[in-house]
PDB file of N, H, CA, C and O in Angstrom:
ATOM      1  N   MET A   1       0.857  -1.187   0.000  1.00  0.00           N
ATOM      2  CA  MET A   1       0.000   0.000   0.000  1.00  0.00           C
ATOM      3  C   MET A   1       0.892   1.236   0.000  1.00  0.00           C
ATOM      4  O   MET A   1       1.892   1.292   0.715  1.00  0.00           O
ATOM      5  N   THR A   2       0.526   2.207  -0.796  1.00  0.00           N
ATOM      6  H   THR A   2      -0.286   2.162  -1.377  1.00  0.00           H
ATOM      7  CA  THR A   2       1.283   3.443  -0.904  1.00  0.00           C
ATOM      8  C   THR A   2       1.014   4.345   0.289  1.00  0.00           C
ATOM      9  O   THR A   2      -0.113   4.439   0.777  1.00  0.00           O
ATOM     10  N   GLY A   3       2.058   4.999   0.744  1.00  0.00           N
ATOM     11  H   GLY A   3       2.973   4.922   0.348  1.00  0.00           H
ATOM     12  CA  GLY A   3       1.925   5.951   1.842  1.00  0.00           C
ATOM     13  C   GLY A   3       2.581   7.264   1.485  1.00  0.00           C
ATOM     14  O   GLY A   3       3.260   7.382   0.465  1.00  0.00           O
ATOM     15  N   ILE A   4       2.372   8.241   2.330  1.00  0.00           N
ATOM     16  H   ILE A   4       1.820   8.146   3.159  1.00  0.00           H
ATOM     17  CA  ILE A   4       2.971   9.570   2.166  1.00  0.00           C
ATOM     18  C   ILE A   4       3.961   9.784   3.312  1.00  0.00           C
ATOM     19  O   ILE A   4       3.610   9.615   4.479  1.00  0.00           O
ATOM     20  N   ARG A   5       5.186  10.153   2.977  1.00  0.00           N
ATOM     21  H   ARG A   5       5.471  10.291   2.028  1.00  0.00           H
ATOM     22  CA  ARG A   5       6.182  10.506   3.988  1.00  0.00           C
ATOM     23  C   ARG A   5       6.108  12.011   4.215  1.00  0.00           C
ATOM     24  O   ARG A   5       6.257  12.798   3.280  1.00  0.00           O
ATOM     25  N   ILE A   6       5.878  12.400   5.457  1.00  0.00           N
ATOM     26  H   ILE A   6       5.757  11.761   6.216  1.00  0.00           H
ATOM     27  CA  ILE A   6       5.843  13.811   5.831  1.00  0.00           C
ATOM     28  C   ILE A   6       7.192  14.145   6.455  1.00  0.00           C
ATOM     29  O   ILE A   6       7.641  13.464   7.377  1.00  0.00           O
ATOM     30  N   THR A   7       7.829  15.183   5.955  1.00  0.00           N
ATOM     31  H   THR A   7       7.464  15.736   5.206  1.00  0.00           H
ATOM     32  CA  THR A   7       9.139  15.603   6.460  1.00  0.00           C
ATOM     33  C   THR A   7       9.100  17.076   6.793  1.00  0.00           C
ATOM     34  O   THR A   7       8.691  17.892   5.967  1.00  0.00           O
ATOM     35  N   ILE A   8       9.522  17.426   7.996  1.00  0.00           N
ATOM     36  H   ILE A   8       9.854  16.764   8.667  1.00  0.00           H
ATOM     37  CA  ILE A   8       9.713  18.832   8.362  1.00  0.00           C
ATOM     38  C   ILE A   8      11.036  19.255   7.744  1.00  0.00           C
ATOM     39  O   ILE A   8      12.096  18.791   8.163  1.00  0.00           O
ATOM     40  N   THR A   9      10.978  20.132   6.749  1.00  0.00           N
ATOM     41  H   THR A   9      10.117  20.508   6.408  1.00  0.00           H
ATOM     42  CA  THR A   9      12.205  20.500   6.036  1.00  0.00           C
ATOM     43  C   THR A   9      12.884  21.739   6.600  1.00  0.00           C
ATOM     44  O   THR A   9      14.100  21.894   6.483  1.00  0.00           O
ATOM     45  N   ARG A  10      12.105  22.616   7.208  1.00  0.00           N
ATOM     46  H   ARG A  10      11.117  22.490   7.303  1.00  0.00           H
ATOM     47  CA  ARG A  10      12.695  23.789   7.861  1.00  0.00           C
ATOM     48  C   ARG A  10      11.703  24.313   8.887  1.00  0.00           C
ATOM     49  O   ARG A  10      10.504  24.042   8.812  1.00  0.00           O
ATOM     50  N   THR A  11      12.220  25.060   9.835  1.00  0.00           N
ATOM     51  H   THR A  11      13.193  25.280   9.896  1.00  0.00           H
ATOM     52  CA  THR A  11      11.385  25.616  10.895  1.00  0.00           C
ATOM     53  C   THR A  11      11.757  27.070  11.142  1.00  0.00           C
ATOM     54  O   THR A  11      12.836  27.529  10.769  1.00  0.00           O
ATOM     55  N   ALA A  12      10.838  27.777  11.776  1.00  0.00           N
ATOM     56  H   ALA A  12       9.961  27.404  12.079  1.00  0.00           H
ATOM     57  CA  ALA A  12      11.088  29.154  12.197  1.00  0.00           C
ATOM     58  C   ALA A  12      10.383  29.354  13.534  1.00  0.00           C
ATOM     59  O   ALA A  12       9.232  28.950  13.700  1.00  0.00           O
ATOM     60  N   GLY A  13      11.057  29.963  14.461  1.00  0.00           N
ATOM     61  H   GLY A  13      11.992  30.291  14.326  1.00  0.00           H
ATOM     62  CA  GLY A  13      10.452  30.229  15.759  1.00  0.00           C
ATOM     63  C   GLY A  13      10.284  28.970  16.593  1.00  0.00           C
ATOM     64  O   GLY A  13      10.981  27.975  16.396  1.00  0.00           O
ATOM     65  N   SER A  14       9.353  29.034  17.519  1.00  0.00           N
ATOM     66  H   SER A  14       8.787  29.843  17.678  1.00  0.00           H
ATOM     67  CA  SER A  14       9.100  27.938  18.442  1.00  0.00           C
ATOM     68  C   SER A  14       8.223  26.879  17.770  1.00  0.00           C
ATOM     69  O   SER A  14       7.094  27.161  17.367  1.00  0.00           O
ATOM     70  N   VAL A  15       8.750  25.666  17.655  1.00  0.00           N
ATOM     71  H   VAL A  15       9.667  25.436  17.982  1.00  0.00           H
ATOM     72  CA  VAL A  15       8.045  24.560  16.988  1.00  0.00           C
ATOM     73  C   VAL A  15       8.209  23.284  17.810  1.00  0.00           C
ATOM     74  O   VAL A  15       9.151  23.171  18.595  1.00  0.00           O
ATOM     75  N   PRO A  16       7.294  22.317  17.636  1.00  0.00           N
ATOM     76  CA  PRO A  16       7.373  21.099  18.441  1.00  0.00           C
ATOM     77  C   PRO A  16       8.534  20.179  18.089  1.00  0.00           C
ATOM     78  O   PRO A  16       9.079  19.528  18.981  1.00  0.00           O
ATOM     79  N   ARG A  17       8.931  20.103  16.821  1.00  0.00           N
ATOM     80  H   ARG A  17       8.489  20.632  16.097  1.00  0.00           H
ATOM     81  CA  ARG A  17      10.017  19.221  16.394  1.00  0.00           C
ATOM     82  C   ARG A  17      10.846  19.935  15.339  1.00  0.00           C
ATOM     83  O   ARG A  17      10.360  20.852  14.677  1.00  0.00           O
ATOM     84  N   GLY A  18      12.089  19.519  15.184  1.00  0.00           N
ATOM     85  H   GLY A  18      12.484  18.774  15.722  1.00  0.00           H
ATOM     86  CA  GLY A  18      12.996  20.197  14.276  1.00  0.00           C
ATOM     87  C   GLY A  18      13.000  19.662  12.859  1.00  0.00           C
ATOM     88  O   GLY A  18      12.356  18.661  12.543  1.00  0.00           O
ATOM     89  N   ALA A  19      13.747  20.358  12.012  1.00  0.00           N
ATOM     90  H   ALA A  19      14.270  21.171  12.268  1.00  0.00           H
ATOM     91  CA  ALA A  19      13.903  19.949  10.617  1.00  0.00           C
ATOM     92  C   ALA A  19      14.471  18.537  10.566  1.00  0.00           C
ATOM     93  O   ALA A  19      15.330  18.170  11.368  1.00  0.00           O
ATOM     94  N   GLY A  20      13.984  17.759   9.622  1.00  0.00           N
ATOM     95  H   GLY A  20      13.286  18.057   8.971  1.00  0.00           H
ATOM     96  CA  GLY A  20      14.413  16.372   9.468  1.00  0.00           C
ATOM     97  C   GLY A  20      13.462  15.379  10.124  1.00  0.00           C
ATOM     98  O   GLY A  20      13.546  14.181   9.854  1.00  0.00           O
ATOM     99  N   THR A  21      12.564  15.849  10.976  1.00  0.00           N
ATOM    100  H   THR A  21      12.496  16.822  11.196  1.00  0.00           H
ATOM    101  CA  THR A  21      11.584  14.977  11.614  1.00  0.00           C
ATOM    102  C   THR A  21      10.625  14.435  10.557  1.00  0.00           C
ATOM    103  O   THR A  21      10.184  15.172   9.674  1.00  0.00           O
ATOM    104  N   GLN A  22      10.304  13.140  10.651  1.00  0.00           N
ATOM    105  H   GLN A  22      10.662  12.542  11.368  1.00  0.00           H
ATOM    106  CA  GLN A  22       9.456  12.520   9.637  1.00  0.00           C
ATOM    107  C   GLN A  22       8.388  11.635  10.267  1.00  0.00           C
ATOM    108  O   GLN A  22       8.525  11.168  11.398  1.00  0.00           O
ATOM    109  N   MET A  23       7.327  11.420   9.507  1.00  0.00           N
ATOM    110  H   MET A  23       7.216  11.800   8.588  1.00  0.00           H
ATOM    111  CA  MET A  23       6.331  10.407   9.835  1.00  0.00           C
ATOM    112  C   MET A  23       5.773   9.875   8.528  1.00  0.00           C
ATOM    113  O   MET A  23       5.840  10.541   7.495  1.00  0.00           O
ATOM    114  N   MET A  24       5.220   8.664   8.579  1.00  0.00           N
ATOM    115  H   MET A  24       5.165   8.123   9.418  1.00  0.00           H
ATOM    116  CA  MET A  24       4.581   8.046   7.424  1.00  0.00           C
ATOM    117  C   MET A  24       3.086   7.977   7.673  1.00  0.00           C
ATOM    118  O   MET A  24       2.641   7.699   8.787  1.00  0.00           O
ATOM    119  N   VAL A  25       2.318   8.234   6.626  1.00  0.00           N
ATOM    120  H   VAL A  25       2.680   8.460   5.722  1.00  0.00           H
ATOM    121  CA  VAL A  25       0.858   8.170   6.726  1.00  0.00           C
ATOM    122  C   VAL A  25       0.328   7.308   5.584  1.00  0.00           C
ATOM    123  O   VAL A  25       0.659   7.521   4.417  1.00  0.00           O
ATOM    124  N   TRP A  26      -0.491   6.343   5.943  1.00  0.00           N
ATOM    125  H   TRP A  26      -0.759   6.170   6.890  1.00  0.00           H
ATOM    126  CA  TRP A  26      -1.220   5.515   4.991  1.00  0.00           C
ATOM    127  C   TRP A  26      -2.697   5.789   5.192  1.00  0.00           C
ATOM    128  O   TRP A  26      -3.067   6.497   6.129  1.00  0.00           O
ATOM    129  N   ALA A  27      -3.534   5.257   4.355  1.00  0.00           N
ATOM    130  H   ALA A  27      -3.234   4.682   3.594  1.00  0.00           H
ATOM    131  CA  ALA A  27      -4.970   5.478   4.482  1.00  0.00           C
ATOM    132  C   ALA A  27      -5.516   4.962   5.804  1.00  0.00           C
ATOM    133  O   ALA A  27      -6.486   5.510   6.329  1.00  0.00           O
ATOM    134  N   ASP A  28      -4.910   3.922   6.345  1.00  0.00           N
ATOM    135  H   ASP A  28      -4.122   3.477   5.919  1.00  0.00           H
ATOM    136  CA  ASP A  28      -5.452   3.276   7.540  1.00  0.00           C
ATOM    137  C   ASP A  28      -4.564   3.335   8.779  1.00  0.00           C
ATOM    138  O   ASP A  28      -4.936   2.806   9.827  1.00  0.00           O
ATOM    139  N   ARG A  29      -3.399   3.969   8.676  1.00  0.00           N
ATOM    140  H   ARG A  29      -3.097   4.399   7.825  1.00  0.00           H
ATOM    141  CA  ARG A  29      -2.508   4.025   9.845  1.00  0.00           C
ATOM    142  C   ARG A  29      -1.415   5.067   9.618  1.00  0.00           C
ATOM    143  O   ARG A  29      -1.290   5.636   8.533  1.00  0.00           O
ATOM    144  N   CYS A  30      -0.630   5.301  10.665  1.00  0.00           N
ATOM    145  H   CYS A  30      -0.731   4.839  11.546  1.00  0.00           H
ATOM    146  CA  CYS A  30       0.538   6.171  10.548  1.00  0.00           C
ATOM    147  C   CYS A  30       1.643   5.622  11.452  1.00  0.00           C
ATOM    148  O   CYS A  30       1.390   4.822  12.353  1.00  0.00           O
ATOM    149  N   ALA A  31       2.860   6.066  11.192  1.00  0.00           N
ATOM    150  H   ALA A  31       3.065   6.716  10.460  1.00  0.00           H
ATOM    151  CA  ALA A  31       4.013   5.655  11.984  1.00  0.00           C
ATOM    152  C   ALA A  31       4.904   6.864  12.186  1.00  0.00           C
ATOM    153  O   ALA A  31       5.121   7.641  11.256  1.00  0.00           O
ATOM    154  N   GLY A  32       5.422   7.028  13.396  1.00  0.00           N
ATOM    155  H   GLY A  32       5.245   6.396  14.151  1.00  0.00           H
ATOM    156  CA  GLY A  32       6.254   8.171  13.712  1.00  0.00           C
ATOM    157  C   GLY A  32       5.406   9.354  14.133  1.00  0.00           C
ATOM    158  O   GLY A  32       4.183   9.258  14.240  1.00  0.00           O
ATOM    159  N   THR A  33       6.074  10.473  14.371  1.00  0.00           N
ATOM    160  H   THR A  33       7.067  10.552  14.285  1.00  0.00           H
ATOM    161  CA  THR A  33       5.368  11.678  14.791  1.00  0.00           C
ATOM    162  C   THR A  33       6.147  12.919  14.376  1.00  0.00           C
ATOM    163  O   THR A  33       7.376  12.939  14.426  1.00  0.00           O
ATOM    164  N   ILE A  34       5.429  13.939  13.973  1.00  0.00           N
ATOM    165  H   ILE A  34       4.430  13.923  13.932  1.00  0.00           H
ATOM    166  CA  ILE A  34       6.050  15.243  13.743  1.00  0.00           C
ATOM    167  C   ILE A  34       5.714  16.179  14.895  1.00  0.00           C
ATOM    168  O   ILE A  34       6.148  17.331  14.913  1.00  0.00           O
ATOM    169  N   GLY A  35       4.929  15.676  15.871  1.00  0.00           N
ATOM    170  H   GLY A  35       4.576  14.740  15.857  1.00  0.00           H
ATOM    171  CA  GLY A  35       4.597  16.431  17.072  1.00  0.00           C
ATOM    172  C   GLY A  35       3.597  17.543  16.823  1.00  0.00           C
ATOM    173  O   GLY A  35       3.215  17.824  15.687  1.00  0.00           O
ATOM    174  N   GLY A  36       3.194  18.151  17.886  1.00  0.00           N
ATOM    175  H   GLY A  36       3.504  17.923  18.809  1.00  0.00           H
ATOM    176  CA  GLY A  36       2.377  19.339  17.772  1.00  0.00           C
ATOM    177  C   GLY A  36       0.877  19.164  17.748  1.00  0.00           C
ATOM    178  O   GLY A  36       0.165  20.134  17.483  1.00  0.00           O
ATOM    179  N   GLY A  37       0.360  17.981  18.010  1.00  0.00           N
ATOM    180  H   GLY A  37       0.938  17.194  18.225  1.00  0.00           H
ATOM    181  CA  GLY A  37      -1.088  17.812  18.100  1.00  0.00           C
ATOM    182  C   GLY A  37      -1.831  18.257  16.857  1.00  0.00           C
ATOM    183  O   GLY A  37      -2.005  17.471  15.926  1.00  0.00           O
ATOM    184  N   ALA A  38      -2.268  19.494  16.828  1.00  0.00           N
ATOM    185  H   ALA A  38      -2.127  20.133  17.585  1.00  0.00           H
ATOM    186  CA  ALA A  38      -3.053  20.021  15.703  1.00  0.00           C
ATOM    187  C   ALA A  38      -2.253  19.976  14.403  1.00  0.00           C
ATOM    188  O   ALA A  38      -2.813  19.699  13.342  1.00  0.00           O
ATOM    189  N   LEU A  39      -0.960  20.242  14.477  1.00  0.00           N
ATOM    190  H   LEU A  39      -0.505  20.466  15.338  1.00  0.00           H
ATOM    191  CA  LEU A  39      -0.103  20.161  13.287  1.00  0.00           C
ATOM    192  C   LEU A  39      -0.112  18.736  12.741  1.00  0.00           C
ATOM    193  O   LEU A  39      -0.262  18.527  11.538  1.00  0.00           O
ATOM    194  N   GLU A  40       0.046  17.774  13.617  1.00  0.00           N
ATOM    195  H   GLU A  40       0.168  17.943  14.595  1.00  0.00           H
ATOM    196  CA  GLU A  40       0.084  16.384  13.181  1.00  0.00           C
ATOM    197  C   GLU A  40      -1.261  15.948  12.595  1.00  0.00           C
ATOM    198  O   GLU A  40      -1.291  15.261  11.573  1.00  0.00           O
ATOM    199  N   TRP A  41      -2.357  16.331  13.218  1.00  0.00           N
ATOM    200  H   TRP A  41      -2.333  16.888  14.048  1.00  0.00           H
ATOM    201  CA  TRP A  41      -3.681  15.989  12.689  1.00  0.00           C
ATOM    202  C   TRP A  41      -3.887  16.614  11.315  1.00  0.00           C
ATOM    203  O   TRP A  41      -4.417  15.959  10.418  1.00  0.00           O
ATOM    204  N   GLN A  42      -3.480  17.861  11.134  1.00  0.00           N
ATOM    205  H   GLN A  42      -3.050  18.393  11.862  1.00  0.00           H
ATOM    206  CA  GLN A  42      -3.598  18.529   9.838  1.00  0.00           C
ATOM    207  C   GLN A  42      -2.739  17.826   8.794  1.00  0.00           C
ATOM    208  O   GLN A  42      -3.177  17.618   7.663  1.00  0.00           O
ATOM    209  N   ALA A  43      -1.521  17.460   9.172  1.00  0.00           N
ATOM    210  H   ALA A  43      -1.165  17.629  10.091  1.00  0.00           H
ATOM    211  CA  ALA A  43      -0.623  16.778   8.243  1.00  0.00           C
ATOM    212  C   ALA A  43      -1.193  15.421   7.827  1.00  0.00           C
ATOM    213  O   ALA A  43      -1.111  15.048   6.657  1.00  0.00           O
ATOM    214  N   MET A  44      -1.766  14.688   8.772  1.00  0.00           N
ATOM    215  H   MET A  44      -1.832  14.992   9.722  1.00  0.00           H
ATOM    216  CA  MET A  44      -2.369  13.390   8.444  1.00  0.00           C
ATOM    217  C   MET A  44      -3.568  13.562   7.512  1.00  0.00           C
ATOM    218  O   MET A  44      -3.735  12.787   6.570  1.00  0.00           O
ATOM    219  N   ALA A  45      -4.393  14.562   7.765  1.00  0.00           N
ATOM    220  H   ALA A  45      -4.257  15.191   8.530  1.00  0.00           H
ATOM    221  CA  ALA A  45      -5.555  14.812   6.902  1.00  0.00           C
ATOM    222  C   ALA A  45      -5.112  15.176   5.489  1.00  0.00           C
ATOM    223  O   ALA A  45      -5.689  14.700   4.511  1.00  0.00           O
ATOM    224  N   THR A  46      -4.091  16.019   5.383  1.00  0.00           N
ATOM    225  H   THR A  46      -3.623  16.405   6.178  1.00  0.00           H
ATOM    226  CA  THR A  46      -3.565  16.405   4.073  1.00  0.00           C
ATOM    227  C   THR A  46      -2.994  15.198   3.348  1.00  0.00           C
ATOM    228  O   THR A  46      -3.254  15.004   2.160  1.00  0.00           O
ATOM    229  N   ALA A  47      -2.218  14.384   4.056  1.00  0.00           N
ATOM    230  H   ALA A  47      -2.007  14.541   5.021  1.00  0.00           H
ATOM    231  CA  ALA A  47      -1.620  13.192   3.443  1.00  0.00           C
ATOM    232  C   ALA A  47      -2.698  12.232   2.950  1.00  0.00           C
ATOM    233  O   ALA A  47      -2.581  11.678   1.857  1.00  0.00           O
ATOM    234  N   ARG A  48      -3.733  12.033   3.739  1.00  0.00           N
ATOM    235  H   ARG A  48      -3.827  12.483   4.627  1.00  0.00           H
ATOM    236  CA  ARG A  48      -4.805  11.112   3.328  1.00  0.00           C
ATOM    237  C   ARG A  48      -5.589  11.675   2.142  1.00  0.00           C
ATOM    238  O   ARG A  48      -6.025  10.915   1.276  1.00  0.00           O
ATOM    239  N   ALA A  49      -5.770  12.978   2.093  1.00  0.00           N
ATOM    240  H   ALA A  49      -5.416  13.595   2.796  1.00  0.00           H
ATOM    241  CA  ALA A  49      -6.411  13.596   0.926  1.00  0.00           C
ATOM    242  C   ALA A  49      -5.528  13.417  -0.308  1.00  0.00           C
ATOM    243  O   ALA A  49      -6.034  13.173  -1.403  1.00  0.00           O
ATOM    244  N   MET A  50      -4.220  13.538  -0.135  1.00  0.00           N
ATOM    245  H   MET A  50      -3.809  13.737   0.755  1.00  0.00           H
ATOM    246  CA  MET A  50      -3.293  13.324  -1.241  1.00  0.00           C
ATOM    247  C   MET A  50      -3.376  11.889  -1.753  1.00  0.00           C
ATOM    248  O   MET A  50      -3.385  11.659  -2.962  1.00  0.00           O
ATOM    249  N   LEU A  51      -3.437  10.931  -0.842  1.00  0.00           N
ATOM    250  H   LEU A  51      -3.430  11.118   0.140  1.00  0.00           H
ATOM    251  CA  LEU A  51      -3.567   9.533  -1.243  1.00  0.00           C
ATOM    252  C   LEU A  51      -4.850   9.318  -2.032  1.00  0.00           C
ATOM    253  O   LEU A  51      -4.848   8.625  -3.050  1.00  0.00           O
ATOM    254  N   ALA A  52      -5.931   9.902  -1.573  1.00  0.00           N
ATOM    255  H   ALA A  52      -5.933  10.465  -0.746  1.00  0.00           H
ATOM    256  CA  ALA A  52      -7.223   9.751  -2.241  1.00  0.00           C
ATOM    257  C   ALA A  52      -7.216  10.381  -3.631  1.00  0.00           C
ATOM    258  O   ALA A  52      -7.862   9.878  -4.551  1.00  0.00           O
ATOM    259  N   ASP A  53      -6.474  11.496  -3.781  1.00  0.00           N
ATOM    260  H   ASP A  53      -5.949  11.904  -3.034  1.00  0.00           H
ATOM    261  CA  ASP A  53      -6.405  12.211  -5.058  1.00  0.00           C
ATOM    262  C   ASP A  53      -5.298  11.697  -5.978  1.00  0.00           C
ATOM    263  O   ASP A  53      -5.229  12.086  -7.144  1.00  0.00           O
ATOM    264  N   GLY A  54      -4.438  10.830  -5.461  1.00  0.00           N
ATOM    265  H   GLY A  54      -4.494  10.514  -4.513  1.00  0.00           H
ATOM    266  CA  GLY A  54      -3.326  10.316  -6.251  1.00  0.00           C
ATOM    267  C   GLY A  54      -2.127  11.243  -6.311  1.00  0.00           C
ATOM    268  O   GLY A  54      -1.223  11.026  -7.118  1.00  0.00           O
ATOM    269  N   ARG A  55      -2.099  12.282  -5.467  1.00  0.00           N
ATOM    270  H   ARG A  55      -2.833  12.459  -4.811  1.00  0.00           H
ATOM    271  CA  ARG A  55      -0.944  13.196  -5.436  1.00  0.00           C
ATOM    272  C   ARG A  55       0.139  12.594  -4.549  1.00  0.00           C
ATOM    273  O   ARG A  55      -0.159  12.041  -3.490  1.00  0.00           O
ATOM    274  N   MET A  56       1.386  12.698  -4.976  1.00  0.00           N
ATOM    275  H   MET A  56       1.628  13.147  -5.837  1.00  0.00           H
ATOM    276  CA  MET A  56       2.483  12.126  -4.208  1.00  0.00           C
ATOM    277  C   MET A  56       3.430  13.155  -3.617  1.00  0.00           C
ATOM    278  O   MET A  56       4.340  12.793  -2.872  1.00  0.00           O
ATOM    279  N   ALA A  57       3.239  14.423  -3.932  1.00  0.00           N
ATOM    280  H   ALA A  57       2.499  14.717  -4.538  1.00  0.00           H
ATOM    281  CA  ALA A  57       4.130  15.445  -3.387  1.00  0.00           C
ATOM    282  C   ALA A  57       3.387  16.758  -3.193  1.00  0.00           C
ATOM    283  O   ALA A  57       2.510  17.120  -3.978  1.00  0.00           O
ATOM    284  N   ALA A  58       3.756  17.457  -2.137  1.00  0.00           N
ATOM    285  H   ALA A  58       4.469  17.163  -1.500  1.00  0.00           H
ATOM    286  CA  ALA A  58       3.214  18.789  -1.846  1.00  0.00           C
ATOM    287  C   ALA A  58       4.163  19.478  -0.883  1.00  0.00           C
ATOM    288  O   ALA A  58       4.911  18.825  -0.155  1.00  0.00           O
ATOM    289  N   VAL A  59       4.128  20.783  -0.885  1.00  0.00           N
ATOM    290  H   VAL A  59       3.521  21.314  -1.477  1.00  0.00           H
ATOM    291  CA  VAL A  59       4.913  21.576   0.062  1.00  0.00           C
ATOM    292  C   VAL A  59       3.965  22.567   0.716  1.00  0.00           C
ATOM    293  O   VAL A  59       3.205  23.250   0.030  1.00  0.00           O
ATOM    294  N   GLU A  60       4.007  22.647   2.037  1.00  0.00           N
ATOM    295  H   GLU A  60       4.624  22.092   2.594  1.00  0.00           H
ATOM    296  CA  GLU A  60       3.174  23.601   2.773  1.00  0.00           C
ATOM    297  C   GLU A  60       4.027  24.327   3.808  1.00  0.00           C
ATOM    298  O   GLU A  60       4.961  23.754   4.369  1.00  0.00           O
ATOM    299  N   THR A  61       3.702  25.570   4.050  1.00  0.00           N
ATOM    300  H   THR A  61       2.943  26.036   3.594  1.00  0.00           H
ATOM    301  CA  THR A  61       4.243  26.319   5.173  1.00  0.00           C
ATOM    302  C   THR A  61       3.062  26.644   6.068  1.00  0.00           C
ATOM    303  O   THR A  61       2.098  27.273   5.632  1.00  0.00           O
ATOM    304  N   ILE A  62       3.138  26.212   7.327  1.00  0.00           N
ATOM    305  H   ILE A  62       3.921  25.702   7.682  1.00  0.00           H
ATOM    306  CA  ILE A  62       2.001  26.362   8.228  1.00  0.00           C
ATOM    307  C   ILE A  62       2.399  27.205   9.434  1.00  0.00           C
ATOM    308  O   ILE A  62       3.230  26.773  10.233  1.00  0.00           O
ATOM    309  N   PRO A  63       1.822  28.406   9.583  1.00  0.00           N
ATOM    310  CA  PRO A  63       2.052  29.203  10.797  1.00  0.00           C
ATOM    311  C   PRO A  63       1.232  28.580  11.936  1.00  0.00           C
ATOM    312  O   PRO A  63       0.002  28.614  11.915  1.00  0.00           O
ATOM    313  N   LEU A  64       1.916  28.023  12.913  1.00  0.00           N
ATOM    314  H   LEU A  64       2.915  27.996  12.930  1.00  0.00           H
ATOM    315  CA  LEU A  64       1.256  27.206  13.934  1.00  0.00           C
ATOM    316  C   LEU A  64       0.239  27.949  14.780  1.00  0.00           C
ATOM    317  O   LEU A  64      -0.828  27.405  15.064  1.00  0.00           O
ATOM    318  N   GLY A  65       0.533  29.165  15.188  1.00  0.00           N
ATOM    319  H   GLY A  65       1.400  29.606  14.957  1.00  0.00           H
ATOM    320  CA  GLY A  65      -0.413  29.914  15.994  1.00  0.00           C
ATOM    321  C   GLY A  65      -1.651  30.333  15.212  1.00  0.00           C
ATOM    322  O   GLY A  65      -2.757  29.916  15.555  1.00  0.00           O
ATOM    323  N   PRO A  66      -1.492  31.154  14.163  1.00  0.00           N
ATOM    324  CA  PRO A  66      -2.656  31.648  13.435  1.00  0.00           C
ATOM    325  C   PRO A  66      -3.444  30.556  12.707  1.00  0.00           C
ATOM    326  O   PRO A  66      -4.674  30.602  12.688  1.00  0.00           O
ATOM    327  N   ALA A  67      -2.766  29.585  12.114  1.00  0.00           N
ATOM    328  H   ALA A  67      -1.767  29.548  12.129  1.00  0.00           H
ATOM    329  CA  ALA A  67      -3.468  28.575  11.318  1.00  0.00           C
ATOM    330  C   ALA A  67      -4.073  27.455  12.153  1.00  0.00           C
ATOM    331  O   ALA A  67      -5.142  26.940  11.828  1.00  0.00           O
ATOM    332  N   LEU A  68      -3.380  27.076  13.245  1.00  0.00           N
ATOM    333  H   LEU A  68      -2.512  27.495  13.509  1.00  0.00           H
ATOM    334  CA  LEU A  68      -3.803  25.902  13.995  1.00  0.00           C
ATOM    335  C   LEU A  68      -4.102  26.165  15.454  1.00  0.00           C
ATOM    336  O   LEU A  68      -4.531  25.258  16.167  1.00  0.00           O
ATOM    337  N   GLY A  69      -3.885  27.383  15.912  1.00  0.00           N
ATOM    338  H   GLY A  69      -3.537  28.119  15.333  1.00  0.00           H
ATOM    339  CA  GLY A  69      -4.147  27.708  17.308  1.00  0.00           C
ATOM    340  C   GLY A  69      -3.187  27.079  18.289  1.00  0.00           C
ATOM    341  O   GLY A  69      -3.512  26.935  19.468  1.00  0.00           O
ATOM    342  N   GLN A  70      -2.004  26.699  17.821  1.00  0.00           N
ATOM    343  H   GLN A  70      -1.741  26.815  16.863  1.00  0.00           H
ATOM    344  CA  GLN A  70      -1.024  26.108  18.724  1.00  0.00           C
ATOM    345  C   GLN A  70      -0.285  27.201  19.485  1.00  0.00           C
ATOM    346  O   GLN A  70      -0.063  28.294  18.965  1.00  0.00           O
ATOM    347  N   CYS A  71       0.085  26.897  20.700  1.00  0.00           N
ATOM    348  H   CYS A  71      -0.096  26.008  21.122  1.00  0.00           H
ATOM    349  CA  CYS A  71       0.711  27.905  21.559  1.00  0.00           C
ATOM    350  C   CYS A  71       2.166  28.187  21.175  1.00  0.00           C
ATOM    351  O   CYS A  71       2.679  29.252  21.518  1.00  0.00           O
ATOM    352  N   CYS A  72       2.844  27.282  20.484  1.00  0.00           N
ATOM    353  H   CYS A  72       2.427  26.417  20.206  1.00  0.00           H
ATOM    354  CA  CYS A  72       4.258  27.499  20.203  1.00  0.00           C
ATOM    355  C   CYS A  72       4.483  28.627  19.197  1.00  0.00           C
ATOM    356  O   CYS A  72       5.507  29.306  19.271  1.00  0.00           O
ATOM    357  N   GLY A  73       3.573  28.844  18.276  1.00  0.00           N
ATOM    358  H   GLY A  73       2.741  28.292  18.217  1.00  0.00           H
ATOM    359  CA  GLY A  73       3.573  30.033  17.440  1.00  0.00           C
ATOM    360  C   GLY A  73       4.595  30.138  16.344  1.00  0.00           C
ATOM    361  O   GLY A  73       4.606  31.153  15.648  1.00  0.00           O
ATOM    362  N   GLY A  74       5.469  29.149  16.132  1.00  0.00           N
ATOM    363  H   GLY A  74       5.460  28.324  16.697  1.00  0.00           H
ATOM    364  CA  GLY A  74       6.420  29.206  15.029  1.00  0.00           C
ATOM    365  C   GLY A  74       5.769  28.753  13.742  1.00  0.00           C
ATOM    366  O   GLY A  74       4.545  28.738  13.616  1.00  0.00           O
ATOM    367  N   SER A  75       6.601  28.387  12.794  1.00  0.00           N
ATOM    368  H   SER A  75       7.596  28.399  12.897  1.00  0.00           H
ATOM    369  CA  SER A  75       6.072  27.819  11.536  1.00  0.00           C
ATOM    370  C   SER A  75       7.037  26.776  11.017  1.00  0.00           C
ATOM    371  O   SER A  75       6.790  26.173   9.973  1.00  0.00           O
TER     372      SER A  75
END
């Protein structure tokens, strides 16, 4: 079964995990963690949508405070 590898490629400010952190997401499970609660849930939802659409690559920059309400506030 095909999965999506999520990789934190760069960070700015206060973030839950550093660059190079990875997790794998499949339609029915995940392995590893990129941390951050809401960030991780958003990343899993995006990965599963990508699997459903047949997309294998994407790049996102997510401001943790404004976009996800996380207290760390970096991106």
